[in-house]
N, CA, C and O atoms as a Tripos MOL2 file, in Angstrom:
@<TRIPOS>MOLECULE
protein
  272   271    68     0     0
PROTEIN
NO_CHARGES

@<TRIPOS>ATOM
      1 N           0.7900   -1.1840   -0.0320 N.3       1 MET1
      2 CA         -0.0710    0.0370    0.0010 C.3       1 MET1
      3 C           0.8670    1.1670    0.0770 C.2       1 MET1
      4 O           1.8600    1.1660    0.8050 O.2       1 MET1
      5 N           0.5020    2.1750   -0.7340 N.am      2 LYS2
      6 CA          1.1870    3.4340   -0.8580 C.3       2 LYS2
      7 C           0.6310    4.3570    0.5300 C.2       2 LYS2
      8 O          -0.5640    4.3850    0.8250 O.2       2 LYS2
      9 N           1.3820    4.8820    1.0900 N.am      3 VAL3
     10 CA          1.0250    5.9830    2.2450 C.3       3 VAL3
     11 C           1.8000    7.2690    1.8820 C.2       3 VAL3
     12 O           2.9940    7.3450    1.5930 O.2       3 VAL3
     13 N           0.8560    8.3020    1.9570 N.am      4 GLN4
     14 CA          1.1130    9.6930    1.7380 C.3       4 GLN4
     15 C           1.2040   10.4280    3.1430 C.2       4 GLN4
     16 O           0.4120   10.1750    4.0500 O.2       4 GLN4
     17 N           2.2860   11.4080    3.2610 N.am      5 GLY5
     18 CA          2.3100   12.1730    4.3450 C.3       5 GLY5
     19 C           1.5650   13.4890    4.3010 C.2       5 GLY5
     20 O           1.5400   14.2720    3.3510 O.2       5 GLY5
     21 N           0.9730   13.6130    5.4480 N.am      6 ILE6
     22 CA         -0.0960   14.8600    5.4700 C.3       6 ILE6
     23 C           0.6170   15.8490    6.2070 C.2       6 ILE6
     24 O           0.6780   16.9290    5.6190 O.2       6 ILE6
     25 N           1.2440   15.7960    7.4600 N.am      7 THR7
     26 CA          1.7790   16.6030    8.1660 C.3       7 THR7
     27 C           3.4110   16.5390    8.0390 C.2       7 THR7
     28 O           3.9700   15.6350    7.4180 O.2       7 THR7
     29 N           4.0350   17.4820    8.6250 N.am      8 ALA8
     30 CA          5.5190   17.4990    8.5720 C.3       8 ALA8
     31 C           6.0710   16.2000    9.1180 C.2       8 ALA8
     32 O           7.0040   15.5510    8.6450 O.2       8 ALA8
     33 N           5.2420   15.8860   10.3440 N.am      9 GLU9
     34 CA          5.8670   14.7210   11.0830 C.3       9 GLU9
     35 C           5.6350   13.4540   10.0720 C.2       9 GLU9
     36 O           6.5030   12.5840   10.0050 O.2       9 GLU9
     37 N           4.6080   13.3850    9.3990 N.am     10 GLY10
     38 CA          4.1270   12.0670    8.4180 C.3      10 GLY10
     39 C           5.1260   12.1280    7.2560 C.2      10 GLY10
     40 O           5.6650   11.0930    6.8630 O.2      10 GLY10
     41 N           5.3970   13.3800    6.6700 N.am     11 LYS11
     42 CA          6.2060   13.5020    5.6640 C.3      11 LYS11
     43 C           7.6690   13.0080    5.9130 C.2      11 LYS11
     44 O           8.3090   12.3320    5.1080 O.2      11 LYS11
     45 N           8.1470   13.4630    7.2220 N.am     12 ASN12
     46 CA          9.5310   13.0910    7.5180 C.3      12 ASN12
     47 C           9.5350   11.5270    7.8880 C.2      12 ASN12
     48 O          10.5060   10.8210    7.6170 O.2      12 ASN12
     49 N           8.5040   11.0850    8.4590 N.am     13 GLU13
     50 CA          8.4480    9.5640    8.7570 C.3      13 GLU13
     51 C           8.6270    8.8100    7.3230 C.2      13 GLU13
     52 O           9.2890    7.7750    7.2440 O.2      13 GLU13
     53 N           8.0460    9.3510    6.2910 N.am     14 LEU14
     54 CA          7.9580    8.6160    4.9990 C.3      14 LEU14
     55 C           9.4680    8.7710    4.3720 C.2      14 LEU14
     56 O          10.0220    7.8150    3.8300 O.2      14 LEU14
     57 N           9.9790    9.8430    4.4740 N.am     15 LYS15
     58 CA         11.4530   10.0210    3.9590 C.3      15 LYS15
     59 C          12.3280    8.9440    4.6230 C.2      15 LYS15
     60 O          13.0910    8.2710    3.9300 O.2      15 LYS15
     61 N          12.2380    8.7770    5.8750 N.am     16 GLU16
     62 CA         13.0040    7.6670    6.7950 C.3      16 GLU16
     63 C          12.5290    6.4330    6.4260 C.2      16 GLU16
     64 O          13.4330    5.6090    6.2920 O.2      16 GLU16
     65 N          11.2530    5.9600    6.1820 N.am     17 GLN17
     66 CA         10.6860    4.6680    6.1900 C.3      17 GLN17
     67 C          10.2950    4.3350    4.6710 C.2      17 GLN17
     68 O          10.2480    3.1490    4.3420 O.2      17 GLN17
     69 N          10.0470    5.2150    3.8480 N.am     18 GLY18
     70 CA          9.5010    4.9070    2.5790 C.3      18 GLY18
     71 C           8.2160    5.0100    2.4320 C.2      18 GLY18
     72 O           7.5800    5.0800    3.4830 O.2      18 GLY18
     73 N           7.5000    5.0490    1.2340 N.am     19 ASP19
     74 CA          5.9750    5.1680    1.1690 C.3      19 ASP19
     75 C           5.2970    3.9480    0.8010 C.2      19 ASP19
     76 O           4.0920    4.0260    0.5600 O.2      19 ASP19
     77 N           5.8860    2.8260    0.7200 N.am     20 GLU20
     78 CA          5.5020    1.4070    0.6320 C.3      20 GLU20
     79 C           5.1390    0.7490    1.8340 C.2      20 GLU20
     80 O           6.0680    0.6460    2.6350 O.2      20 GLU20
     81 N           4.1390    0.3130    2.1590 N.am     21 TRP21
     82 CA          3.8260   -0.2100    3.5090 C.3      21 TRP21
     83 C           2.9710   -1.4350    3.4300 C.2      21 TRP21
     84 O           2.0500   -1.3930    2.6150 O.2      21 TRP21
     85 N           3.1360   -2.5760    4.1840 N.am     22 ILE22
     86 CA          2.2640   -3.6370    4.2140 C.3      22 ILE22
     87 C           1.3410   -3.7230    5.2520 C.2      22 ILE22
     88 O           1.8360   -3.7340    6.3790 O.2      22 ILE22
     89 N           0.0260   -3.7910    5.1600 N.am     23 LEU23
     90 CA         -0.8460   -3.9810    6.0970 C.3      23 LEU23
     91 C          -0.7980   -5.3150    6.8170 C.2      23 LEU23
     92 O          -1.1970   -6.3050    6.2050 O.2      23 LEU23
     93 N          -0.4040   -5.4230    7.9060 N.am     24 GLU24
     94 CA         -0.2110   -6.6290    8.5400 C.3      24 GLU24
     95 C          -1.3950   -7.1430    9.4310 C.2      24 GLU24
     96 O          -1.7450   -8.3230    9.4690 O.2      24 GLU24
     97 N          -1.9970   -6.0760   10.1770 N.am     25 GLU25
     98 CA         -3.3350   -6.3910   10.8860 C.3      25 GLU25
     99 C          -4.2090   -5.4150   10.7560 C.2      25 GLU25
    100 O          -3.7890   -4.2970   10.4580 O.2      25 GLU25
    101 N          -5.3790   -5.6020   10.9230 N.am     26 ARG26
    102 CA         -6.5620   -4.6530   10.9120 C.3      26 ARG26
    103 C          -7.4410   -4.8530   12.1960 C.2      26 ARG26
    104 O          -8.0080   -5.9070   12.4840 O.2      26 ARG26
    105 N          -7.4740   -3.6780   12.9370 N.am     27 TRP27
    106 CA         -8.3040   -3.7230   14.2130 C.3      27 TRP27
    107 C          -9.4030   -2.6590   14.4110 C.2      27 TRP27
    108 O          -9.1570   -1.5290   13.9880 O.2      27 TRP27
    109 N         -10.5290   -2.8840   14.9770 N.am     28 ALA28
    110 CA        -11.4620   -1.9880   15.0920 C.3      28 ALA28
    111 C         -11.2880   -1.0220   16.2550 C.2      28 ALA28
    112 O         -11.7650    0.1130   16.2330 O.2      28 ALA28
    113 N         -10.5450   -1.5460   17.3310 N.am     29 LYS29
    114 CA        -10.1260   -0.6960   18.3930 C.3      29 LYS29
    115 C          -8.6850   -0.8530   18.6750 C.2      29 LYS29
    116 O          -8.1210   -1.8690   18.2690 O.2      29 LYS29
    117 N          -8.0450    0.0320   19.3160 N.am     30 VAL30
    118 CA         -6.5830   -0.0070   19.8600 C.3      30 VAL30
    119 C          -6.7070    0.6900   21.1800 C.2      30 VAL30
    120 O          -7.5620    1.5410   21.4230 O.2      30 VAL30
    121 N          -5.6580    0.2060   22.1350 N.am     31 GLY31
    122 CA         -5.6910    0.6800   23.3640 C.3      31 GLY31
    123 C          -5.2030    2.0880   23.6920 C.2      31 GLY31
    124 O          -5.4040    2.6480   24.7690 O.2      31 GLY31
    125 N          -4.5430    2.6020   22.6570 N.am     32 PHE32
    126 CA         -3.8870    3.8730   22.5890 C.3      32 PHE32
    127 C          -4.7490    5.0820   22.2810 C.2      32 PHE32
    128 O          -4.3540    6.2330   22.4720 O.2      32 PHE32
    129 N          -5.9090    4.7800   21.8100 N.am     33 SER33
    130 CA         -6.7370    5.8160   21.1550 C.3      33 SER33
    131 C          -8.2100    5.3800   21.4200 C.2      33 SER33
    132 O          -8.6540    4.2340   21.3590 O.2      33 SER33
    133 N          -8.9130    6.5890   21.7420 N.am     34 GLN34
    134 CA        -10.4230    6.4430   21.6150 C.3      34 GLN34
    135 C         -11.3730    6.3610   20.4120 C.2      34 GLN34
    136 O         -12.5660    6.0720   20.3210 O.2      34 GLN34
    137 N         -10.4230    6.7180   19.5070 N.am     35 VAL35
    138 CA        -10.9010    6.8850   18.0920 C.3      35 VAL35
    139 C         -11.3670    5.4530   17.4030 C.2      35 VAL35
    140 O         -10.4740    4.6250   17.2210 O.2      35 VAL35
    141 N         -12.3940    5.1990   17.1040 N.am     36 PRO36
    142 CA        -12.6600    3.8100   16.4120 C.3      36 PRO36
    143 C         -12.0960    3.7180   15.2540 C.2      36 PRO36
    144 O         -11.9010    4.7200   14.5670 O.2      36 PRO36
    145 N         -11.7650    2.5390   14.8820 N.am     37 GLY37
    146 CA        -11.1130    2.1730   13.5870 C.3      37 GLY37
    147 C         -11.7860    2.4060   12.4670 C.2      37 GLY37
    148 O         -12.8470    3.0300   12.4690 O.2      37 GLY37
    149 N         -11.2440    1.9340   11.4220 N.am     38 PRO38
    150 CA        -10.2820    0.9210   11.3440 C.3      38 PRO38
    151 C          -8.9180    1.3950   11.4700 C.2      38 PRO38
    152 O          -8.5220    2.3990   10.8790 O.2      38 PRO38
    153 N          -8.1220    0.6210   12.3040 N.am     39 TRP39
    154 CA         -6.7320    0.8730   12.5400 C.3      39 TRP39
    155 C          -5.9760   -0.1490   11.6610 C.2      39 TRP39
    156 O          -6.5460   -1.1700   11.2750 O.2      39 TRP39
    157 N          -4.8620    0.0890   11.3880 N.am     40 GLY40
    158 CA         -3.9270   -0.8150   10.5630 C.3      40 GLY40
    159 C          -2.5110   -0.9500   11.2180 C.2      40 GLY40
    160 O          -1.8900    0.0880   11.4490 O.2      40 GLY40
    161 N          -2.0030   -2.0690   11.5070 N.am     41 LEU41
    162 CA         -0.5740   -2.1090   11.9810 C.3      41 LEU41
    163 C           0.1230   -2.3490   10.6420 C.2      41 LEU41
    164 O           0.0130   -3.3980   10.0080 O.2      41 LEU41
    165 N           0.8610   -1.2770   10.2580 N.am     42 MET42
    166 CA          1.5330   -1.2260    9.0890 C.3      42 MET42
    167 C           3.1730   -1.4550    9.1620 C.2      42 MET42
    168 O           3.8330   -0.9710   10.0820 O.2      42 MET42
    169 N           3.7410   -2.2120    8.1400 N.am     43 ARG43
    170 CA          5.1800   -2.4440    8.2810 C.3      43 ARG43
    171 C           5.7630   -1.9180    6.9680 C.2      43 ARG43
    172 O           5.3020   -2.3050    5.8940 O.2      43 ARG43
    173 N           6.8070   -1.0110    7.0400 N.am     44 SER44
    174 CA          7.5180   -0.4240    5.9620 C.3      44 SER44
    175 C           8.3240   -1.5130    5.2120 C.2      44 SER44
    176 O           9.0710   -2.3460    5.7250 O.2      44 SER44
    177 N           8.0360   -1.3540    3.9150 N.am     45 VAL45
    178 CA          8.7400   -2.4300    2.9910 C.3      45 VAL45
    179 C          10.2430   -2.0650    3.0190 C.2      45 VAL45
    180 O          11.0940   -2.9500    2.9260 O.2      45 VAL45
    181 N          10.5390   -0.8720    3.1370 N.am     46 ALA46
    182 CA         12.0300   -0.5570    3.1270 C.3      46 ALA46
    183 C          12.7650   -0.6960    4.2940 C.2      46 ALA46
    184 O          13.9580   -0.9900    4.2130 O.2      46 ALA46
    185 N          12.1690   -0.5090    5.4860 N.am     47 THR47
    186 CA         13.0010   -0.8480    6.7360 C.3      47 THR47
    187 C          12.4840   -1.9360    7.6280 C.2      47 THR47
    188 O          13.2220   -2.3950    8.5000 O.2      47 THR47
    189 N          11.2010   -2.3990    7.4550 N.am     48 GLY48
    190 CA         10.7390   -3.3390    8.2630 C.3      48 GLY48
    191 C          10.0830   -2.8270    9.6150 C.2      48 GLY48
    192 O           9.3910   -3.5820   10.2990 O.2      48 GLY48
    193 N          10.3260   -1.5350    9.9590 N.am     49 ASN49
    194 CA          9.6670   -0.8460   10.9280 C.3      49 ASN49
    195 C           8.0770   -0.8740   10.8560 C.2      49 ASN49
    196 O           7.4810   -0.9230    9.7800 O.2      49 ASN49
    197 N           7.4280   -0.8390   12.1180 N.am     50 LYS50
    198 CA          5.9640   -0.9580   12.1590 C.3      50 LYS50
    199 C           5.5100    0.2490   12.7950 C.2      50 LYS50
    200 O           6.2530    0.9580   13.4740 O.2      50 LYS50
    201 N           4.1510    0.5150   12.5560 N.am     51 ARG51
    202 CA          3.4230    1.5330   13.1990 C.3      51 ARG51
    203 C           1.9570    1.4830   12.9030 C.2      51 ARG51
    204 O           1.5440    0.9920   11.8530 O.2      51 ARG51
    205 N           1.1420    2.0020   13.8450 N.am     52 TRP52
    206 CA         -0.1760    1.9810   13.6890 C.3      52 TRP52
    207 C          -0.7140    3.1550   12.9310 C.2      52 TRP52
    208 O          -0.3450    4.2890   13.2340 O.2      52 TRP52
    209 N          -1.5980    2.9340   11.9230 N.am     53 ILE53
    210 CA         -2.1560    4.0680   11.1760 C.3      53 ILE53
    211 C          -3.5770    3.8730   11.1920 C.2      53 ILE53
    212 O          -4.0690    2.7470   11.1250 O.2      53 ILE53
    213 N          -4.3240    5.0270   11.2860 N.am     54 HIS54
    214 CA         -5.8080    4.9410   11.1070 C.3      54 HIS54
    215 C          -5.9590    4.9360    9.5800 C.2      54 HIS54
    216 O          -5.3920    5.7370    8.8360 O.2      54 HIS54
    217 N          -6.7490    3.9900    9.2050 N.am     55 LEU55
    218 CA         -6.7660    3.6790    7.7870 C.3      55 LEU55
    219 C          -7.9130    4.6800    7.0410 C.2      55 LEU55
    220 O          -8.0100    4.6640    5.8140 O.2      55 LEU55
    221 N          -8.6180    5.3940    7.7210 N.am     56 LYS56
    222 CA         -9.6070    6.3560    7.1970 C.3      56 LYS56
    223 C          -9.1850    7.8750    7.4030 C.2      56 LYS56
    224 O          -9.2170    8.6670    6.4610 O.2      56 LYS56
    225 N          -8.7720    8.2540    8.7310 N.am     57 ARG57
    226 CA         -8.5960    9.4010    8.8410 C.3      57 ARG57
    227 C          -7.4270    9.5440   10.0540 C.2      57 ARG57
    228 O          -7.6560    9.9090   11.2070 O.2      57 ARG57
    229 N          -6.1930    9.1850    9.5250 N.am     58 ASP58
    230 CA         -5.0540    9.5170   10.4120 C.3      58 ASP58
    231 C          -4.7050   10.9700   10.2200 C.2      58 ASP58
    232 O          -4.8040   11.5930    9.1630 O.2      58 ASP58
    233 N          -4.2440   11.4690   11.4870 N.am     59 GLU59
    234 CA         -3.6830   12.7810   11.4720 C.3      59 GLU59
    235 C          -2.5440   13.1440   10.6540 C.2      59 GLU59
    236 O          -2.4780   14.2600   10.1390 O.2      59 GLU59
    237 N          -1.5620   12.1840   10.4910 N.am     60 ASP60
    238 CA         -0.3190   12.2330    9.7160 C.3      60 ASP60
    239 C          -0.2780   11.5900    8.5180 C.2      60 ASP60
    240 O           0.6360   11.9420    7.7720 O.2      60 ASP60
    241 N          -1.0520   10.7060    8.1120 N.am     61 PHE61
    242 CA         -0.8860    9.8790    6.8360 C.3      61 PHE61
    243 C          -2.2780    9.7580    6.4180 C.2      61 PHE61
    244 O          -3.3000    9.9050    7.0890 O.2      61 PHE61
    245 N          -2.1060    9.4180    4.9910 N.am     62 LYS62
    246 CA         -3.3150    9.1460    4.1510 C.3      62 LYS62
    247 C          -2.8940    7.8040    3.5020 C.2      62 LYS62
    248 O          -1.8740    7.7380    2.8150 O.2      62 LYS62
    249 N          -3.7100    6.7150    3.7330 N.am     63 VAL63
    250 CA         -3.4030    5.5190    2.9840 C.3      63 VAL63
    251 C          -4.0240    5.5670    1.5990 C.2      63 VAL63
    252 O          -5.2350    5.7350    1.4520 O.2      63 VAL63
    253 N          -3.3030    5.4390    0.7350 N.am     64 MET64
    254 CA         -3.8830    5.5220   -0.7580 C.3      64 MET64
    255 C          -4.6790    4.2680   -1.2050 C.2      64 MET64
    256 O          -4.2290    3.1420   -0.9890 O.2      64 MET64
    257 N          -5.8010    4.4600   -1.7960 N.am     65 THR65
    258 CA         -6.4510    3.3810   -2.3230 C.3      65 THR65
    259 C          -6.1800    3.1970   -3.8650 C.2      65 THR65
    260 O          -5.7630    4.1590   -4.5100 O.2      65 THR65
    261 N          -6.3860    2.1060   -4.4060 N.am     66 LYS66
    262 CA         -6.2110    1.8860   -5.7600 C.3      66 LYS66
    263 C          -6.6940    3.0870   -6.6520 C.2      66 LYS66
    264 O          -7.7700    3.6510   -6.4470 O.2      66 LYS66
    265 N          -5.7820    3.4580   -7.7080 N.am     67 GLY67
    266 CA         -6.2030    4.5840   -8.5330 C.3      67 GLY67
    267 C          -6.0640    5.9930   -7.9950 C.2      67 GLY67
    268 O          -6.5010    6.9290   -8.6630 O.2      67 GLY67
    269 N          -5.4600    6.2030   -6.7880 N.am     68 GLU68
    270 CA         -5.1700    7.4700   -6.3120 C.3      68 GLU68
    271 C          -3.6830    7.6390   -6.6270 C.2      68 GLU68
    272 O          -3.1030    8.6820   -6.3250 O.2      68 GLU68
@<TRIPOS>BOND
     1     1     2 1
     2     2     3 1
     3     3     4 2
     4     3     5 am
     5     5     6 1
     6     6     7 1
     7     7     8 2
     8     7     9 am
     9     9    10 1
    10    10    11 1
    11    11    12 2
    12    11    13 am
    13    13    14 1
    14    14    15 1
    15    15    16 2
    16    15    17 am
    17    17    18 1
    18    18    19 1
    19    19    20 2
    20    19    21 am
    21    21    22 1
    22    22    23 1
    23    23    24 2
    24    23    25 am
    25    25    26 1
    26    26    27 1
    27    27    28 2
    28    27    29 am
    29    29    30 1
    30    30    31 1
    31    31    32 2
    32    31    33 am
    33    33    34 1
    34    34    35 1
    35    35    36 2
    36    35    37 am
    37    37    38 1
    38    38    39 1
    39    39    40 2
    40    39    41 am
    41    41    42 1
    42    42    43 1
    43    43    44 2
    44    43    45 am
    45    45    46 1
    46    46    47 1
    47    47    48 2
    48    47    49 am
    49    49    50 1
    50    50    51 1
    51    51    52 2
    52    51    53 am
    53    53    54 1
    54    54    55 1
    55    55    56 2
    56    55    57 am
    57    57    58 1
    58    58    59 1
    59    59    60 2
    60    59    61 am
    61    61    62 1
    62    62    63 1
    63    63    64 2
    64    63    65 am
    65    65    66 1
    66    66    67 1
    67    67    68 2
    68    67    69 am
    69    69    70 1
    70    70    71 1
    71    71    72 2
    72    71    73 am
    73    73    74 1
    74    74    75 1
    75    75    76 2
    76    75    77 am
    77    77    78 1
    78    78    79 1
    79    79    80 2
    80    79    81 am
    81    81    82 1
    82    82    83 1
    83    83    84 2
    84    83    85 am
    85    85    86 1
    86    86    87 1
    87    87    88 2
    88    87    89 am
    89    89    90 1
    90    90    91 1
    91    91    92 2
    92    91    93 am
    93    93    94 1
    94    94    95 1
    95    95    96 2
    96    95    97 am
    97    97    98 1
    98    98    99 1
    99    99   100 2
   100    99   101 am
   101   101   102 1
   102   102   103 1
   103   103   104 2
   104   103   105 am
   105   105   106 1
   106   106   107 1
   107   107   108 2
   108   107   109 am
   109   109   110 1
   110   110   111 1
   111   111   112 2
   112   111   113 am
   113   113   114 1
   114   114   115 1
   115   115   116 2
   116   115   117 am
   117   117   118 1
   118   118   119 1
   119   119   120 2
   120   119   121 am
   121   121   122 1
   122   122   123 1
   123   123   124 2
   124   123   125 am
   125   125   126 1
   126   126   127 1
   127   127   128 2
   128   127   129 am
   129   129   130 1
   130   130   131 1
   131   131   132 2
   132   131   133 am
   133   133   134 1
   134   134   135 1
   135   135   136 2
   136   135   137 am
   137   137   138 1
   138   138   139 1
   139   139   140 2
   140   139   141 am
   141   141   142 1
   142   142   143 1
   143   143   144 2
   144   143   145 am
   145   145   146 1
   146   146   147 1
   147   147   148 2
   148   147   149 am
   149   149   150 1
   150   150   151 1
   151   151   152 2
   152   151   153 am
   153   153   154 1
   154   154   155 1
   155   155   156 2
   156   155   157 am
   157   157   158 1
   158   158   159 1
   159   159   160 2
   160   159   161 am
   161   161   162 1
   162   162   163 1
   163   163   164 2
   164   163   165 am
   165   165   166 1
   166   166   167 1
   167   167   168 2
   168   167   169 am
   169   169   170 1
   170   170   171 1
   171   171   172 2
   172   171   173 am
   173   173   174 1
   174   174   175 1
   175   175   176 2
   176   175   177 am
   177   177   178 1
   178   178   179 1
   179   179   180 2
   180   179   181 am
   181   181   182 1
   182   182   183 1
   183   183   184 2
   184   183   185 am
   185   185   186 1
   186   186   187 1
   187   187   188 2
   188   187   189 am
   189   189   190 1
   190   190   191 1
   191   191   192 2
   192   191   193 am
   193   193   194 1
   194   194   195 1
   195   195   196 2
   196   195   197 am
   197   197   198 1
   198   198   199 1
   199   199   200 2
   200   199   201 am
   201   201   202 1
   202   202   203 1
   203   203   204 2
   204   203   205 am
   205   205   206 1
   206   206   207 1
   207   207   208 2
   208   207   209 am
   209   209   210 1
   210   210   211 1
   211   211   212 2
   212   211   213 am
   213   213   214 1
   214   214   215 1
   215   215   216 2
   216   215   217 am
   217   217   218 1
   218   218   219 1
   219   219   220 2
   220   219   221 am
   221   221   222 1
   222   222   223 1
   223   223   224 2
   224   223   225 am
   225   225   226 1
   226   226   227 1
   227   227   228 2
   228   227   229 am
   229   229   230 1
   230   230   231 1
   231   231   232 2
   232   231   233 am
   233   233   234 1
   234   234   235 1
   235   235   236 2
   236   235   237 am
   237   237   238 1
   238   238   239 1
   239   239   240 2
   240   239   241 am
   241   241   242 1
   242   242   243 1
   243   243   244 2
   244   243   245 am
   245   245   246 1
   246   246   247 1
   247   247   248 2
   248   247   249 am
   249   249   250 1
   250   250   251 1
   251   251   252 2
   252   251   253 am
   253   253   254 1
   254   254   255 1
   255   255   256 2
   256   255   257 am
   257   257   258 1
   258   258   259 1
   259   259   260 2
   260   259   261 am
   261   261   262 1
   262   262   263 1
   263   263   264 2
   264   263   265 am
   265   265   266 1
   266   266   267 1
   267   267   268 2
   268   267   269 am
   269   269   270 1
   270   270   271 1
   271   271   272 2
@<TRIPOS>SUBSTRUCTURE
     1 MET1         2 RESIDUE 1 A MET
     2 LYS2         6 RESIDUE 1 A LYS
     3 VAL3        10 RESIDUE 1 A VAL
     4 GLN4        14 RESIDUE 1 A GLN
     5 GLY5        18 RESIDUE 1 A GLY
     6 ILE6        22 RESIDUE 1 A ILE
     7 THR7        26 RESIDUE 1 A THR
     8 ALA8        30 RESIDUE 1 A ALA
     9 GLU9        34 RESIDUE 1 A GLU
    10 GLY10       38 RESIDUE 1 A GLY
    11 LYS11       42 RESIDUE 1 A LYS
    12 ASN12       46 RESIDUE 1 A ASN
    13 GLU13       50 RESIDUE 1 A GLU
    14 LEU14       54 RESIDUE 1 A LEU
    15 LYS15       58 RESIDUE 1 A LYS
    16 GLU16       62 RESIDUE 1 A GLU
    17 GLN17       66 RESIDUE 1 A GLN
    18 GLY18       70 RESIDUE 1 A GLY
    19 ASP19       74 RESIDUE 1 A ASP
    20 GLU20       78 RESIDUE 1 A GLU
    21 TRP21       82 RESIDUE 1 A TRP
    22 ILE22       86 RESIDUE 1 A ILE
    23 LEU23       90 RESIDUE 1 A LEU
    24 GLU24       94 RESIDUE 1 A GLU
    25 GLU25       98 RESIDUE 1 A GLU
    26 ARG26      102 RESIDUE 1 A ARG
    27 TRP27      106 RESIDUE 1 A TRP
    28 ALA28      110 RESIDUE 1 A ALA
    29 LYS29      114 RESIDUE 1 A LYS
    30 VAL30      118 RESIDUE 1 A VAL
    31 GLY31      122 RESIDUE 1 A GLY
    32 PHE32      126 RESIDUE 1 A PHE
    33 SER33      130 RESIDUE 1 A SER
    34 GLN34      134 RESIDUE 1 A GLN
    35 VAL35      138 RESIDUE 1 A VAL
    36 PRO36      142 RESIDUE 1 A PRO
    37 GLY37      146 RESIDUE 1 A GLY
    38 PRO38      150 RESIDUE 1 A PRO
    39 TRP39      154 RESIDUE 1 A TRP
    40 GLY40      158 RESIDUE 1 A GLY
    41 LEU41      162 RESIDUE 1 A LEU
    42 MET42      166 RESIDUE 1 A MET
    43 ARG43      170 RESIDUE 1 A ARG
    44 SER44      174 RESIDUE 1 A SER
    45 VAL45      178 RESIDUE 1 A VAL
    46 ALA46      182 RESIDUE 1 A ALA
    47 THR47      186 RESIDUE 1 A THR
    48 GLY48      190 RESIDUE 1 A GLY
    49 ASN49      194 RESIDUE 1 A ASN
    50 LYS50      198 RESIDUE 1 A LYS
    51 ARG51      202 RESIDUE 1 A ARG
    52 TRP52      206 RESIDUE 1 A TRP
    53 ILE53      210 RESIDUE 1 A ILE
    54 HIS54      214 RESIDUE 1 A HIS
    55 LEU55      218 RESIDUE 1 A LEU
    56 LYS56      222 RESIDUE 1 A LYS
    57 ARG57      226 RESIDUE 1 A ARG
    58 ASP58      230 RESIDUE 1 A ASP
    59 GLU59      234 RESIDUE 1 A GLU
    60 ASP60      238 RESIDUE 1 A ASP
    61 PHE61      242 RESIDUE 1 A PHE
    62 LYS62      246 RESIDUE 1 A LYS
    63 VAL63      250 RESIDUE 1 A VAL
    64 MET64      254 RESIDUE 1 A MET
    65 THR65      258 RESIDUE 1 A THR
    66 LYS66      262 RESIDUE 1 A LYS
    67 GLY67      266 RESIDUE 1 A GLY
    68 GLU68      270 RESIDUE 1 A GLU
């Protein structure tokens, strides 16, 4: 999946980790946020690092769908 940075923090993360990520897990709720999902545990193809991203409305990232 392609991920696009929205904020400076998101753009900086993608400079370090790359913009290709693999969705490893999808959860409706996570313990660190009251915001309902879908949340995705994403792994960077370039580095292997992982992070949680809200798949519909993340503050720092936009998960690109096919055709975007």
